[in-house]
C-alpha positions as CSV (number, residue, x, y, z in Angstrom):
1,M,31.3,-49.3,-22.5
2,L,34.4,-48.5,-21.4
3,T,37.9,-48.0,-23.3
4,H,40.9,-50.3,-22.3
5,M,43.9,-48.0,-23.2
6,S,45.7,-50.8,-23.6
7,Y,44.0,-52.5,-26.5
8,I,44.0,-51.2,-29.9
9,C,42.0,-53.6,-32.7
10,P,44.2,-55.9,-34.7
11,I,42.2,-55.1,-38.1
12,C,41.9,-51.2,-38.3
13,Q,44.0,-49.6,-35.4
14,S,41.1,-48.2,-33.1
15,P,41.1,-48.1,-29.4
16,L,38.7,-51.0,-28.2
17,K,36.0,-50.9,-26.1
18,L,35.1,-53.3,-23.2
19,H,31.0,-53.8,-23.3
20,Q,30.5,-54.8,-19.8
21,A,27.7,-57.0,-20.7
22,S,28.5,-58.8,-23.1
23,Q,32.4,-59.1,-21.9
24,G,33.0,-58.6,-25.8
25,Y,35.4,-55.8,-26.7
26,Y,34.6,-53.8,-29.7
27,C,36.3,-50.7,-31.8
28,D,34.1,-47.8,-33.6
29,N,34.4,-50.0,-36.8
30,K,32.3,-52.6,-34.9
31,H,34.7,-55.1,-35.2
32,H,34.4,-57.4,-32.4
33,F,36.4,-59.7,-30.1
34,D,35.1,-62.4,-27.6
35,L,36.7,-62.4,-24.3
36,A,37.1,-66.0,-23.3
37,K,35.4,-67.8,-19.9
38,E,39.1,-68.2,-19.1
39,G,39.8,-64.6,-19.4
40,Y,42.2,-64.4,-22.7
41,L,41.4,-62.5,-25.3
42,N,42.2,-63.3,-29.4
43,L,43.5,-60.7,-31.2
44,F,45.1,-62.3,-33.7
45,P,42.7,-62.7,-36.9
46,V,42.4,-65.4,-39.0
47,Q,43.7,-63.1,-42.0
48,Q,47.2,-62.7,-40.4
49,K,47.1,-65.9,-40.3
50,K,50.2,-68.1,-42.2
51,S,48.8,-72.0,-40.6
52,K,45.6,-73.0,-38.7
53,E,47.7,-73.5,-35.7
54,P,50.9,-70.9,-35.5
55,G,53.1,-70.9,-32.9
56,D,54.9,-74.2,-30.9
57,S,53.1,-77.9,-31.6
58,R,51.0,-79.4,-29.0
59,A,53.8,-81.5,-27.8
60,M,56.6,-78.6,-27.8
61,M,54.5,-76.9,-25.2
62,R,54.4,-80.2,-23.5
63,A,57.7,-80.7,-23.3
64,R,58.3,-77.4,-22.4
65,R,55.3,-77.2,-19.2
66,N,57.0,-80.2,-18.1
67,F,61.1,-79.2,-18.0
68,L,59.9,-75.4,-16.5
69,E,57.5,-76.2,-14.2
70,A,60.4,-79.1,-12.4
71,G,62.1,-76.0,-11.5
72,F,64.9,-76.4,-13.4
73,Y,65.5,-72.8,-14.7
74,Q,64.3,-71.2,-11.5
75,P,68.0,-69.2,-11.1
76,M,67.2,-67.8,-14.3
77,A,63.3,-66.5,-13.8
78,D,64.8,-65.1,-10.1
79,A,67.4,-63.2,-11.8
80,I,65.0,-61.6,-14.1
81,A,62.8,-60.4,-11.2
82,A,65.9,-59.3,-9.6
83,M,66.9,-57.7,-12.0
84,L,63.6,-56.1,-13.2
85,D,63.4,-54.8,-8.5
86,R,66.9,-52.8,-9.4
87,H,65.4,-50.5,-11.8
88,C,61.9,-50.5,-11.8
89,L,60.3,-50.3,-8.0
90,A,60.1,-46.6,-8.6
91,T,57.2,-46.8,-11.1
92,T,54.1,-47.8,-10.3
93,P,51.9,-48.9,-11.9
94,L,54.4,-50.9,-13.7
95,H,52.8,-52.1,-16.8
96,V,55.0,-54.8,-18.2
97,L,54.6,-57.3,-21.5
98,D,56.2,-61.0,-21.3
99,M,56.7,-61.1,-25.5
100,G,55.9,-64.8,-26.4
101,C,54.5,-65.9,-23.6
102,G,54.0,-69.2,-24.0
103,E,51.9,-70.9,-21.3
104,G,53.2,-67.5,-18.7
105,Y,55.7,-69.0,-17.0
106,Y,58.3,-66.5,-16.4
107,S,55.1,-64.0,-16.0
108,R,53.7,-66.3,-13.0
109,Q,57.6,-66.2,-11.7
110,L,57.7,-62.1,-12.1
111,E,54.7,-62.1,-9.7
112,A,55.7,-64.7,-7.2
113,K,58.9,-63.1,-6.8
114,S,59.0,-59.5,-7.8
115,H,58.6,-57.3,-4.6
116,H,56.8,-54.2,-7.0
117,Q,53.6,-53.7,-5.3
118,D,51.8,-52.5,-8.2
119,L,52.7,-55.0,-11.3
120,D,50.2,-55.2,-14.5
121,L,51.4,-58.1,-16.5
122,H,50.5,-59.0,-19.9
123,G,51.4,-61.9,-21.9
124,A,51.2,-62.4,-25.8
125,D,51.7,-65.6,-27.8
126,I,50.7,-66.7,-30.9
127,A,49.6,-70.4,-29.9
128,K,45.7,-69.9,-28.9
129,N,46.8,-72.8,-26.4
130,A,49.3,-71.7,-25.1
131,I,47.2,-68.4,-23.8
132,L,44.4,-70.6,-22.5
133,A,46.4,-71.9,-20.5
134,A,48.8,-69.1,-19.2
135,A,45.2,-67.6,-18.2
136,K,43.8,-70.5,-16.4
137,K,47.2,-70.7,-14.3
138,Q,47.4,-66.6,-14.1
139,P,43.8,-64.9,-13.7
140,D,45.2,-62.1,-12.5
141,A,47.3,-60.9,-15.9
142,R,45.7,-60.3,-19.1
143,F,47.1,-62.8,-21.9
144,I,45.9,-62.2,-25.7
145,V,46.6,-64.4,-29.0
146,A,48.6,-62.6,-30.7
147,S,51.8,-62.4,-33.4
148,N,54.9,-60.1,-31.8
149,N,55.1,-58.7,-35.4
150,R,51.8,-56.8,-35.1
151,L,50.9,-56.8,-31.5
152,P,47.6,-54.7,-30.7
153,Y,48.7,-52.8,-27.7
154,S,48.3,-48.9,-27.9
155,D,51.6,-46.8,-28.2
156,A,53.6,-46.3,-25.7
157,F,51.3,-48.2,-23.1
158,F,54.4,-50.6,-21.8
159,D,56.8,-49.6,-19.1
160,V,58.6,-52.7,-19.3
161,I,59.2,-55.6,-22.3
162,F,60.8,-58.9,-21.4
163,R,61.5,-62.1,-23.5
164,V,63.3,-65.0,-23.2
165,Y,64.3,-66.6,-26.2
166,A,61.0,-65.2,-28.5
167,P,61.7,-63.4,-32.0
168,S,60.6,-59.7,-31.8
169,N,60.1,-56.7,-34.0
170,D,62.4,-53.7,-33.1
171,N,59.9,-51.2,-34.5
172,E,56.8,-52.6,-32.4
173,I,59.3,-53.4,-29.3
174,K,59.9,-49.2,-29.6
175,R,56.2,-48.4,-30.4
176,L,55.0,-50.4,-27.1
177,L,57.8,-48.9,-24.6
178,N,57.2,-44.8,-23.2
179,A,60.0,-42.9,-23.4
180,D,61.6,-44.1,-20.6
181,G,60.2,-47.9,-20.6
182,K,62.6,-51.4,-20.7
183,L,63.6,-54.0,-22.6
184,L,64.9,-57.1,-21.0
185,T,66.3,-60.3,-22.8
186,V,67.1,-63.4,-22.2
187,T,69.5,-65.2,-24.7
188,P,72.0,-67.9,-24.7
189,G,75.3,-67.8,-23.4
190,P,78.2,-69.7,-24.9
191,R,78.1,-72.8,-23.3
192,H,74.3,-73.6,-23.1
193,L,73.1,-76.8,-23.4
194,W,77.1,-77.7,-24.5
195,Q,76.6,-81.5,-23.0
196,L,73.2,-81.8,-24.8
197,R,74.9,-80.8,-28.3
198,E,77.8,-83.4,-28.0
199,Y,75.2,-85.3,-28.8
200,I,74.0,-83.8,-32.1
201,Y,76.9,-82.0,-33.6
202,P,80.5,-83.6,-34.3
203,D,81.8,-80.2,-33.7
204,V,80.2,-78.1,-31.1
205,K,80.8,-75.0,-31.2
206,Q,80.6,-71.8,-28.5
207,H,76.9,-69.6,-28.9
208,A,77.9,-66.4,-30.0
209,V,76.8,-63.6,-27.4
210,E,74.0,-61.8,-29.1
211,G,75.4,-58.2,-27.8
212,K,73.8,-56.2,-30.0
213,L,71.1,-54.0,-28.9
214,P,68.3,-52.4,-30.7
215,E,68.7,-48.7,-32.8
216,G,67.6,-46.1,-29.8
217,F,68.2,-48.5,-26.5
218,T,71.1,-47.7,-24.2
219,H,72.9,-50.6,-22.3
220,I,71.8,-50.8,-18.3
221,E,72.9,-53.8,-17.0
222,T,74.3,-57.5,-18.2
223,Q,74.4,-60.0,-15.9
224,R,75.6,-64.3,-17.0
225,L,74.0,-66.6,-15.5
226,P,75.9,-70.3,-15.7
227,F,74.4,-73.1,-13.9
228,T,74.5,-77.2,-14.0
229,I,71.0,-79.1,-13.7
230,Q,70.8,-82.8,-14.0
231,P,67.3,-84.1,-15.2
232,D,66.3,-87.1,-15.3
233,Q,65.8,-89.3,-18.6
234,E,62.1,-87.9,-20.0
235,Q,63.5,-84.3,-18.3
236,R,66.2,-84.5,-21.1
237,I,64.1,-85.5,-24.0
238,A,62.0,-82.3,-23.0
239,L,64.9,-79.9,-22.8
240,L,65.9,-81.2,-25.9
241,D,62.6,-80.9,-27.8
242,M,61.9,-77.6,-26.3
243,T,65.3,-76.4,-28.0
244,P,65.7,-75.1,-31.8
245,F,68.5,-78.3,-33.3
246,A,65.5,-81.0,-31.8
247,W,65.0,-81.7,-35.5
248,R,68.6,-82.5,-36.0
249,A,68.4,-85.6,-33.6
250,K,68.1,-89.0,-34.9
251,P,66.5,-91.1,-32.9
252,H,69.4,-93.1,-31.6
253,M,70.9,-89.8,-30.8
254,R,68.0,-89.1,-28.6
255,Q,68.4,-92.6,-26.9
256,Q,71.6,-91.7,-26.1
257,I,70.7,-88.8,-24.5
258,M,68.1,-90.4,-22.7
259,H,70.4,-93.4,-21.4
260,A,73.4,-91.4,-20.3
261,E,74.4,-92.2,-17.1
262,G,74.5,-89.5,-14.1
263,L,74.3,-86.5,-17.3
264,E,75.1,-83.6,-16.0
265,I,73.7,-80.6,-18.5
266,E,75.3,-77.0,-18.3
267,T,73.2,-74.0,-19.0
268,D,74.4,-70.4,-19.8
269,F,72.6,-67.8,-20.5
270,V,72.5,-64.2,-20.8
271,I,70.3,-61.4,-19.2
272,T,70.6,-58.0,-20.3
273,L,68.8,-54.8,-20.0
274,A,68.6,-51.7,-21.8
275,Q,66.7,-48.8,-21.9
276,K,64.3,-46.5,-24.8
277,S,66.8,-43.9,-25.4
278,G,65.3,-42.3,-28.8
């Protein structure tokens, strides 16, 4: 057996070992987890689940896939890769975790756009179907099904954790990052998706910028990235369905958004990089 230093058992927190013959992972307490044929590992035990299929619905995942793969958020993905290149090229290998990775869009973009020569990319998400898709599309990365609140990785394994809108647990982030580890977050800027929100809210207010860092982190860099997109009718609805305010969109609002002529939509991202300092 070979020890895979990144994974720990989600049940007893012992190190997991890969059994080459069976392609399964085991701990010393005989908990066993099979490696799926697509290459991902399910480390989300049924006793920790609060529903049968946790995470985003298939419809939500399909909407996100259709929108992202059309390239509308490419400038933001490029900015993530560039920021990490500016601050992390000297760290080799670079162990990176995409927290709440979904189908792995940003992991694939980082692999394609970064100039780093030795990226060790990992992704975790609570939605099994999303992880299955991510593993198929990026076989060189390592994807697991797991909750961001209890991530089955060894202490201090990662050099970088990045999360795009994904909820997270500050204590888990600190546990997983090494002494010089960096946290990159993407949050909505003040005018993000302003024109969509105008159809839904009678009085649209600017987003409050999330400026507070987790305790024990020092700010390195912040970049605000606003740009305008012009998705077609179907893509507008896909974008709407990616947002937390989709549930407030009544049928007539969705129709107005779909049929608005020449609708241009502002996007507004705040990308923040911080370093663990204590």
